N, C-alpha and C positions, 0 to 999 in steps of 0.2 A: 111440570112443561111437559107438552104431549111427545111420546115416546116415537120416533120414528118405526117404519116398518122393519127395516132390520135390526133394532132394538126390539120388538116385539118376538122377531122371529127367534131369536138367541135366546130369548127367555123361555119361550116354547120347547126349544129343543134341549135346553139344562137339563140333564136327568134322564133325555131319551136316545142322547147317544155321550160316549165320552168326550169328557169336559176338555181334553186336548183338542178335540177336532172339533167343536163347538165354535173355536176360534178362527176356523177358516173356511167356514161355511162362506157361500158367495155374498160378498156385499155390492155387486152389480147383477142385473138382470137386464133382460128384455121381453119387454110384454106387450105382445099384437093382441090387441083386442081382449079375447081372455083367456090367450093362451101364453103361458110363461115358457123361455128359454132359458135355460142355466145351462153354466160351464161347473163341472164339479172336479174338483183335484182327485188323484188316484185315493188318497188316504178316505175319502168319502165315498167310495164306489160301494162299499158295501153297506151304506146308509141311506143309499141316496133315493129310496122310496120313500122313508118315514121324513128326510127333508124334505122331498117334493111335497109332501101331503101338508107340512106345516106352510109351506111357502104357498100352497096356493090358497090353504085358508088364509093366511094373513093378507096375500094381497089380491085375493076375489078371484082366481083364477080355476077355470073347469079343466084345463090341462096342461099338465108341465111335459115339456122335451128337453134333452140333453143335447147340447152342440157338441158334437163330437169330430167336428174339422170343418166348420167354414163353409165357404161354397167353393163349389168346383166345377170345370168345364165350360166350354162356350154355351151350353143351357143356363149354366149359373144355378146350378140346383143344390139345394140344402143338403148337409150330412150332421143330419137328427137323428134323434132314437126317443120314439115313445117311454117316456117314465112311468104316470102318474095320469089319472083321470078318465076322462074321457076320449075314447081312441077319435071318435071324429073332431078332428083336430080344424077342421073348415072354421072360420072365423070371419069378423068384420072389426076392421081396426080404423078407428076415426082418427084423423089427422088436419088440424086447419080447416076442421069441418068439411073436409072431404073424407068419403067412404070407399075405405077398398078392401075390398074382399079377396080373401086368400086361403090357401092352408100351408102355414110355415113348413109343413112336412116336405110340401113338395114344390115350395116358389118361394124364392128368397124376399125379403124387405130388412132394411138398412136402418134402424132407427138413427144410426149417426150421420145419416143424411136426409135428417127433416131440417135441418137450417136450409140448405141447397134446395130442396124441392119446395120450401115458402117461397123461396128468393125466386124461383124459375117461375111460380106460379102468377107473379105479376111484371114480368119482365117483356114482356109481348102487349100486342096492341090489335087492333080490329082490322088492320088493314095486312097482317102480314099471313104467308103461310109457312108453315112449322114441320118439318120434318124430324121424327124422334126416329132415330135409326138403331135403338136397344129399349124398346117401349117396358117390357118386362110387363105388369099388370097395370100401367098407368101411372109409375111412379110421379114422373114430369108431365108427360101428357092431359090427364085428367086435372090435376090441378091449374094448369096453365089454360085450358078450357074453361074451367069453371069461372077464374077469376080475369085472366087477359082477354078472353072470347075473341080470338083470331080468327082470320076466314077458313081457314082449315089446318087440321094436325095429320098429317101422314105418319100412323104409328105402326111401327116393323117390328114383330117378335117373332123370334126361330122358334122356339120351346112351344109346344102346341098346350100343355098345363097352362102355363103364362097367358099364353096368348086367350085363351076360354076365359080366364078370367079380367085380362084386359076389356074384351066383348062385353062382360056382364058389369065391370064397373065404368064403362063408359052409358049405360041403362042407368045402372044406379045412380049417376050421378047427374043423368039427364043433359048429356052433352054430344048426342047421338049425331046433331045436327053439323058437327064441329070434327072431332075424331074420326075419322077412318082407319078402323085396324087391316093390319095386313099380315100374313101369315107366312114367314119365310125368312130365308138368310139375306140378310140386307144386302149382301156379295150382288145377289141377282135380284133383288125385288125393289129397291131403292127408287123413288121418280128421280128423272133426271130433269134440272134446268127450271124448277119447278119455287124452289125455296128463297122465303128470307133468312130463315133461321134454321139453323141445325142443332139437335142435341145431340150428342154422343156420350152419354152416360154408361162408359164400359170401362173396365179397367184394365185388362189384361191385352198389351200389345194394341191400343185403341189406333196407335200410331197407322198400321196397317189398313185400317179402315179410312184413312182420310181421303186416298182418292175419291170416294163414293160419296163422301160427305161434300167434297169440293163440286162434284160434277152435279149432287144434287141442287146446288145454289142456282139463282137465277143468274144466267152469263158469268156462273163461277164466282160470283160477288155476294157479300152478304156476310153473317155473323154463325160463327161454330163457337159451341160450346164443349170444349175438349177435354174429357176427364181422363188421368193418367194414373199410376201408381209410380213412387220414386222415389230414391234415394233422397233424403236431405241434403246432401253435398252435390247432388247435382240439381237440384233447386236455383231457380226458374228456366237454367239453360238448354235443360235437356227437351220438354214438352214446348217451349218457343221454339229452339232448332227445328224440332220434327215438324211442326208448325209452318216455319217458314221455308224449309225444305217443300214442303207439299204443296205450300201455297203457288214457291217460283214453277214449278213444275206444269204447273196449267198460267204462267205468264203475269201471274197477281203476285201484290205486296200485303205484308202485314200488318195489320194495327193492332199491341196489343190492348185491350181495353182494361182487362183485370186478370189477377192471377190470384186464387186463393185457395189455402188448404181446408179440406171439406171434413179431415180428419184424419190422426194420428192409425196410418195401417198396421204397422209391425214396428218395431223398435227401428229407428233411424229411417223410416219409410213411410211417408204421407201419401194421402189419397188428397190430389189437387185437380184444380178446373180453372181452366183457361179461356177467357171468353176473347175471342180474336176475330177482328174483322177483316174481309179477305178486299182489296178495292185495285 
């Protein structure tokens, strides 16, 4: 039977680090292009360069980063530390035949959102205009442009580094005719009364941005894909209530099309997306 990468890593590290520590080397990792991201328990800190070297060799990665704090702030900046390999950590990550150019040290990319990116790629159609309020490097906009071919996607991003990669990814995937990148805060730059569909792919206090999403819909009617992190005991009540309250303030009703857990965010907390139609 063929050994798993983890089994090979454990074998390679046996004898290189204390045996009791071999048992706690990371079983999970995130690989973006040829850049690897690991979390190291405190007991492994003194050996992390050697450990990173073995992971890089087995998993065929050029650089290894340590995740020391996840994602922070409105600009969604990763808190990663360089550990091993090539210090030029810019890479191209291929997912669902879409090419994402990025530097994981500078901009976020969540592998846990893969299924949602694939779902959103095929959800639109050639008759729609779409607004992506938190576009990042094009996580949703670029796949949607490639596979759904809507009339237009307005992709808004506040982080200038992520915006630079958004522009590159639009070109890289040949969708310059569909995606219009907009640099700035969506509270100021979201176009009004244009959209059939709005993507709200943000997790922190997303409900505060609902007025801008609703005002971007044609006549305040259309579909919103609303993301939120929520304690499990408040699901689905809280996100549904926030959507209903937002819609009612514009004299609209909400039809809940779908509620889906995207991933576990923390113990007892989930990242969810609600597809809602305002009418």
